[in-house]
N, C-alpha and C positions, 0 to 999 in steps of 0.2 A: 792240192792248191796248183793253180795253173803257173808255170815258171816263166812263160813268155817265150819259150822255145817253139819255133815253127818247124814241124816236120814236113809238111807239104801244103800247097795251095789247092784251091779248087775253083770251079766256075759254076755259077748258077745256071742250070739248064732247064728248069721248070719252076714256076711259082704258081701256086693254086690257092684261092681263097677256101677256107674250111670254117665250119661253125666255130665261132669264137676265136679265130685267128687266120693263120695260113700254114700251108705245107711248102717246104723248100726241098728241091732235088739238087743235089750238088754233084758234079763230076770231079772225082778226085782220085788220085792214085792210092789214097788211104782206104777207099772203099772195100777192097778185098781183105783188108785187115781188121775192120770194125764189124761188130754185131749189134743187134738191138739191145739197147740199154747202155751202150757205151757213151761217153761224153766227147763232145767235139766243140772246139772254140770256133766261132764264126764272128769275125770282126770284133774280137774280144768278148763276145757273149757265149756262155757255155750252154750248148744244146744237147739234149739227149737223142741218140740215133734211134729213130723208129724201125728203119729197115735198111738193107743194102743189097746190091747185086754186084756184079764184077766191076763196075764203073761208077755206080751212083750211090749216094748216101741220101736218105730221106730223114728229114727232121721236121717237127711241128713247132711253130712259133705261136705262143699263146697271146692274148690282148694286151696284158700287162707289159710283156716283153717288147711288143710292137710299140706300145706308148712311150717307153722310156729308153728305146735304143733306135739305131738307124736300120735295123733289120727289115722293117716294114717298107723301106725304100729300095731294097735290093730288086733289081730286075734281071731278066734273062740275059746272060752274057757277062754279067759282072764278076769279077774275081773275088 
């Protein structure tokens, strides 16, 4: 269960349409600590980490999540 504790923030550095949804790349200090399959809260929505590198986290967002949250409105540069 998410407790509401915020360990770090991030910034949307890329957003790309994908079949059935979109892909988000987030620049965050947490990237080095996460691995594929980990969970990450973005604007209160729990997403699964698809991949990471030293600075970025990639997560896929499905169509239902886009429909019922504000994640579909996120743009490059947003915190």
